[in-house]
Each structure stands twice: as C-alpha cells, then as structure tokens.
N, C-alpha and C positions, 0 to 999 in steps of 0.2 A: 502246575507238572504232574505228571504222571508218575506214580512211584515205581521203581524196578520189579515190583511184584502184579503189576495190570500181566493181562492174560488176553489171551487172541483167541476168539471163542468162533465159529460159523455157526449159526442159523439159518436154515431156508425159509421162507416168509410166499410163497405159491401156493396155489389149491391142489396144483400140480410137480410131480417132478420135475416137470420139462420145464425150457428156457422161458421168462419173458413174450409173450406176442410181439413180436414186430413187423414192420410192415414189407410187402412182399419185395422191393428194390434192395431192401438189407440182405432180406436172405437170396435173395440171387448173390451175393456179391459175401457170401459167410464163409465162403475156404477161402479164397484169398483175396480181401477186399483192400488194403493197398495197392496191390499191383491193379488189382480192376479199373479202382476208380480213379487212381493217381496215372494208371497209366493209360487212362480215357482220355483225361481229365488234360493231358498235354499230347493226345494224340491230336487232339480239335485246337489245340496253340498251335499247332507245328503246321496242321494247312494251313490256316491265316497267313500265318506270316510265311508261306512259302506261294502263298495264292500270292500276294500281295508284293512280294519281291518280284515276282516270276513276269508283273504284268508293265513291270517299269526298266526289265530287262531287254540287252542285245540278244540275238537271236542270232547266233553260227549260221551263215546262207549256205554254207557247203555240210556241216555236221547237222544243221536244224537242232543245235542243244543248247540250252541256253544255260546261263553261269548265273549260279543262280547261291547268293549270300549265304552262308551257316543263316541260321532261323535263331538262333540265340542272340548276333549282334544288332536283328529290326529290334530287340525290346532293351538295348541297351544296360549294362552291367549292373549290376547288383552296389548298394552302395560299402563302402568298406569302412563306414562309420562304427566306429567300438558297440556292442550293443551291451555291454557288465551291468551292472545291475546298476541304478546313477550312486547308490549310497551301501553299505554295508549293512543288510538287514537285522533289525534290534539296536542298532549302536544310537547313541547317544548327542545325534548329528541333528541340527536344524533341517530340519527337510525340505526340499523346494523341489515345484510341478517344472521340472525343466531335465530338456534330454538331449542329445545328439542337435545341442545349440536351438530346440522349440522351450512352445512352455517360458513359466515366468512365475517368479517368486511370489508365496504366500500374502497375502494381508491381511485377509479376515480371520479369525480367530478359527483353529482346527483341535482336530486329536488329533495331537503331536504322536502319538504311541502308536497307533494303529499308522499314522500316516510312515515311523518308522519301520512298522513291522511289515509294511505293503511295499517296496520301494518301484516294482515293475507296475501298479498301480497306478500309484500316487507318479511315478516317470514312465513310461510305457517306454520301452525298447521301439526303433523307429521300426522296426517288422513287425509291430502288431498291427493290426487292419481292420476296417469291419468290425461284425462282433459276432461274439461268443456268450453262451449264457454263464452265470456265475458259477466255475468248479471248484469255488474248495468255500469249506465251511470249522468256523471254528468249534468244536463243543461247549465249549468256553460262551460264546452267544445262547446256547441252547438251554429252553424252557428246563428247571430240574426239579420231577418230583423227590418230595423230600418224607422217608416213613419210617416208622421205629425198627431200626436196624438199618439202615440203609436210603439209597436214592435212586436216582435214575433218569439219565437226561436220551434222550433223541436224535435222529437226524432224516427226514424225510423230505418230499414235494413239498408239506408246506412252508423249512423253511430252506429247500436247496432244492426248487426247480428244475434243474435243469438234470440231477442226480433222479429219470424215472425209473430207473431198473436194479437199483440196489438201495437199503435203508439200513440204519446202524442206530444202536441203543450203545452207551458208558453205566456200567453200572456200577456198585459199591454193595457191598455185604459185610458187614460186621462180622465179628468172629461169631458161627453159631447160627447166627442171621437166614433164613432161605424166604427164597426165590419160588413160594409157594409150586405147589403142583398144576399143571398147566399142558396147555397144548397149540401152539401156532398154525394158525392152517396156509401158514408161509414157511418156508426151512431157513436152521440158526444154525479167575480164577486161581493159596491154594483153594482146590474148590472141589468137594464130591457131588457125584453128577449121575443122575438113578432116571433106569426109561423104562416100559415094559409097550413090548409092540406090539402089533394087531393080532397073533400070535400066541399071543401070552407068554413071549419069551422074556427074560428080563436082562437086567445089563446094570450095572455098579462100578463106578473109574474115580478114581481122584486125579485128577492134572494141577499142573504144576505152571509157573510162569514161562509166560512162550508157550505152553501146547493145547492144542484146538480138540471140540466139541461141533457135535453135526449132528441135528434130529433130522430126518426126512421131515417130509406136512401131514401134522397128525400126530406126532407118538407123542404120547403124557410124559411128560419128564419134570424133574425138580434140579433145582441147583442150592445147593448150601454151600457156607466158607467156614473152612474149618479151624480151628486155633494154633494153626503153625505156626501162624503169625497173627500175635495179640490185634493185631489190627482189620485180621480179616481179607476179605479179596477185593479188588478190582479188577472188570473183564471185559471186551466188547461183544457185542452180540451184532450181524449183519446177515440181512435177509435180503432174496431176490426179485423185491419189488420195491420198486422207490413209493410206494404207498400208505406202508403199512406204515403201523401203529398199534404201541406197543401198551395204549391203551385200547386197543377193542381185541390185548388175550381172551385166550378162554381160561378160566381160571375156575379148579374145583369149587371155594370157598364163595363164586361169586354162580353159580353153577346150582349147589345145592342150599343159596339160599334164597331163588329161584324158585322152589320144588315142591310142592304142599309136601307136607311130609310123611302124608296118608302113603303118594308114591316111593318117596324112598323106602318107606316103611320095607315095602314091595317087593322092589325093585330087591332090596337088601333080605329078604326076605324073616326079621327083622321087626323086633318090638318097637312100638313107634318113641316106644322112651330113650331107644338108644341115640335117635337126636335131638335128646335137650340140650345140647352143646355146642351146635353147629351157631360158629357167628353169623347175623342177622346180613352179614354184608361182605365183599372178598377183603382179601389180610392182604394180600398182592406180597409186600417184601416185610417180614414181621420178625422179632429177636426168637433165642430154641436155643437147649443147649447142645454146644458143641458135635458133631458125630465122631464114633472111635475109627483109629486108625485105619486104613485097609477095610471096611465097613465094604460087608459083604449083603446082597438085596437078599432078599425071603427065597429059600428052592422054587424052584415052578414046575409043574407038569411038563411044560415044555420045555426043560429047562434052559438054556442060554442063548442071545442072539447070536446068528452067525458070522456075521461083521461089528465091532466093536464100533460104539459114535464117539469113540477119544481115540485123537495122536500125539502121540509125545513125538513134535516139531520139537522140543527143546533136544531132543537128545539126539534126532537127523543129523549126520555129519552135514556142511557146507558145502558148496562147492566154492571152492577160489578162483577169482576172474584177475582179469586184469587192473582194475578197478576200484575191485570188493569182491563181494560173495553170493550165494543165494543159493536156499533150500528150498527148493520145488514141491508145493503136496498136490495131490491128484490121487483118481481112484488107483492108479497103479501102484500104491505107498495108503493108501486111505479108502478104501474099496465102497464103504455110505457115501460117503462123498461125489455127488453128480449132479450137482447145478451150481457149485458153491467151491472153485478151487482156485491157487493163487503161488506166490513166491513170497519168502521175504527175505529181502533184500538189504544189503549196506552197500555206501558207496560213499570210495572216500575224500578230502577235499579233493575239490578240484578235477571231481571225478561224472563219469554220468551215468545215466538208466537212460540209453535209447529203445523206444520201443514204436509200432505200429497195433494193436491189436484190435483182432477178431470177435472182439465179445463185450459187453460194458465192464469198466474198469474201478474200483472203488479201491481210495487206496486210505492210509492210515499212516500219521508221521512220528512216529516212535522216540529218535532222537535227532539233532541235528538242525542243520537250516537248507532249504531247498529252494527254487522252482521251477515251475515247466510252463514250456509255450505248446498251450493246444491250437493245430493248422485242423482247419473247418472245409479247405477247401474253398473256391469260389471268392480270393483274398480274405478268409474272413479269419485272422491266428490274432489269439490274448496271450499273455503271460501271466502268469499268477504267484505268487510267495508262499512257504508253507513253514514253519514250526513245529512241534508239543503240541499233538495234540487237535489236532487239524487236521481233513476230509478231504481230500480230491475224487473231481470224478468224470471219466472219461468214457463218450459215447463208443458207441463200436467206430472204427474206419476212420477216427477219428488221428492222424499224427500228432505226436509228442511226446519229448523227451523230458526224461527227470534231471536236476543238474543240481550237484551238493556246493553249494555255495559261500557255506562255514569253513569253520576249520577242524570242525572234529570229524567225525567221521558222523557220516548220513544212515539212518536205518528207520524203512518203512517197508509195509506189510502193505499188497498188491493182492487183491481178489479180484475174481473174473466171472461173469453172473456163465457160466460152461462146467463141461467137465472133461476140458483141456488146457491146460497153458500153452498157447500159439503166439509166438508173431511172425512176421516179417520187417526183417532187417532192409532200410533203403539201401546201407555200402555193400551189403551182401546182393541187394538187387542188381545193383546199380554195375557189381564185379563179375555177376551173369548173364549184364546182357550184350547183347554184338557191342563192341568197341564206336563203329562206327553210327550206332543208334544214341551212345550216352555223348559223343563229340555232339552231336546235331542237336542237341539239347543241352548240356550245361559247357558245350564249347572247351572241354579238356582233351588235354594233351595224351597222346601216348604213355612218358612218365607218370600221369597223373593218373590215366587207368592202369597204368601196372601196376601202379601200390594201390592198389581197391583187397580189401578184404572179401576172401573167398567164402571167409569159413563164417557164418554171426557170432557178435560179438553179442556183449547182454550187456554188460557193463563194463566202461571204457576209462582209459585213466584219463588225466591231464593233458593239454595237447601237448605235443613237442614245439611245437614255433611258439 
C-alpha cells in the first residue's frame, strides 16, 4: 500500500513536445471523436434496420407513405439482468465464475486472492463482449530495481502492451537520496527538484505530497528527497510514450564513464586530475546528505526559468460536484505542461465518473475501489476492477466510466496525452440532440428526454432509483 506521502509527478517522454503520432483516422475525429465515431455507427445501424423493416411493411396506396416500426424495436430490448459485481471486491468470499445465470463453480485450484480482487474479470457482467486489451496493471507485478538509497519499478508496453501512448515509474528515495542528474528524451515527492534549461536559466523548488512537476524533453534535472519525513519520499513519474524505459535514461555518471578523460578535461578546460574520482559506472539512485530547507540554485547570468517546472496541486481548490470533486491542471494554471494534463478526481460511494476522452488517458488509483468498463465499438466491451496502486489505460475514443464500488471515497489521478482536458458527455449529447432522433435510436419517451441534463455532469452521485 502507498503511504500518504506519495507524490504525483509528470514527466514527458517524447523526442518533441508534440503528442505521439496517431493514424489519420484518429486525427480526423480528434476534435470530437465521441460524436463522430458513435453517431456514425448508430447511423449505419439505423439505416440497415429501416431498410429491413420497410421491405416487409405495407404501403398505403393513397398516401404512398410506409408505416415503419421504430428501429429500436427490431433489435429487441436490452437485458434487465443486474450487472453489479458478482461479489464485493477484496472481500473474504469464495469467488465463483458465475454471473447472470451463466458460468459454473471453480473446481481446479486457483489464485483466490487475485480472483477476489477482480470480480468483473472472473465473472464479467453480461454486457461485456468481444475483445478489449488488458487495460489494468498493478505496480505490484512490475519488476523492482533496488538501489542503495531507494528503488524504482515501471509500467510500459513491455508489461502493458495496450498502453501504447503512456508509461510510468513508481520511485522511492530514502531521506537525502538522489535520483542523479539526468534527462529524458521523453517528457516527466517532499522532494527537491532542480533543473537548467537550454538557455542556461535555473530552477529549484521543493514539492510536497500531492504536488506536480513537469520537465519537457531534454531538460537536465535532478530529484532529491528531503528529511522532512524520516522515511524520505515516494512518487510517480508519467511519460507521454508507452515504450519509455527508465533503464534508458541519459545519466550524468553513465555519460562521463564513457568519455575519455582527455575529452572531459578539454571540454571543461580543467586539469585531467580533476576527474580522478568520477564513477566507473552509473549511480542512478544513491544516498547523500539531505538538502537544506528552501535550497536555491546557483545564480546564473541568464537568470531563472520564465515558467516554473512545478505546480502546487495540493494547494489548488477542488471543484465540488454532485458525486465527488475534481482538480484540473492544464496550461491555464501550469503553463509549462504542454503534453500531459489531467485531473485529480474523488468519487463518493455509489458515484461514477463518466466520460469519453479525445486523447489517451492514463489513470492511477490512490484510494478506494473501482470498476471501469471500456467500450471499443463493434460490439467490444470489457470491465476491469481497480484498487490502490493500480494503473488504468484508455485509448482515444473508447467510451468508459469509472464507478466507485467500495464503501469509502475513491480517489484517482487521470492524465491525458494532450494540452487540454476535454470530454464529451453522453447525457449532454443526447439532451442536445433533436428528440425525434433520440426516440428513434433508444425508444425514450418524452418525459425521459425532458429529464436529460443539458449541462455536462463530470461526476454523478448514486442512482436515485
């Protein structure tokens, strides 16, 4: 379990500050993929239904108008079977692969603990269908790299192939330990953060639990744990490239170990003896003396950076919502963060975060329990369960929801490979669509359509029914 001092951090992992390359079809619907892709598929289904019905209906000889049954009637009504989780996630029950009258008991030995943690995988809801990639990964299954002074474990396409656009690292530093001076070809706590940009401008700041830092590609920087907490610090690094590997970082000591000392002496205009003690190999994470409070960088003729690399999300006010709250961070409040933005979300028991992204979405679950169903079009949908320390990933244009299935407040961090936080609400979409079209698709009556909320709901509370 992660302790309360876990920090959140953004790091970008692309060669440029542009978002990862996507195919032309994705780009063509990027402005509003939910409306473009979903309405297109509904239109196709409606056309085929009408043509079938029209071929078997009588045509009035006097009016020439066909009497056509509503399209939704030709497909039959969706099932009313309850699709709550088959059992409470993490409960001490004997899990069985039974849902909606389907399935059977387990006979052979099984990993009961994993089954108990994933009721919607062992006994999926009847609405699941087709194939969707593995959209959940627990850091607990990531290989851990142990160092003198801390450790690091990562998630990328090697362990989660579905997450093609984003990767992450969970890192721990003991008090005073340093994540050595380094930079990434891609973009990225109490933790001291230092950096120098390409103009020689300097930066240093101390971030606390719940704060953010962000480094564009190629900005040299370092991280060091303070001793404000005797245990040091633990944080998340998130990158905008699913193939990023923490093992491929450009490290200062690895670089100097692979340069002739004659070259180093010439570059720094120093006597070669100045390099007698450089390490023979990379240090990566290593112990050191804790930094002083409010450490400042050396003065630079170029001054300090124009936009800070940190953002005090812990101090930002949350927006209260019907079923929880949200804190949004994007370039409007954190100008340097141009390729990863996001929200810190809370959802009360029984509430739900509903949303349809227009860019890749990476989530990390901080507290509580949740389930998420991904709808991938063409009759493909799959449900996943989440608990503390697990990662979720949603590709662009996949409809989905995050529901609090536990008895305590759910909190999770959702990050987007973009420069803007945006979404399309299904309810708002239907409320602002001509009623006749909604009736033709879903069979809603006038009272139901009138009850639809025309204002976007980001987090909703428990159902009133």
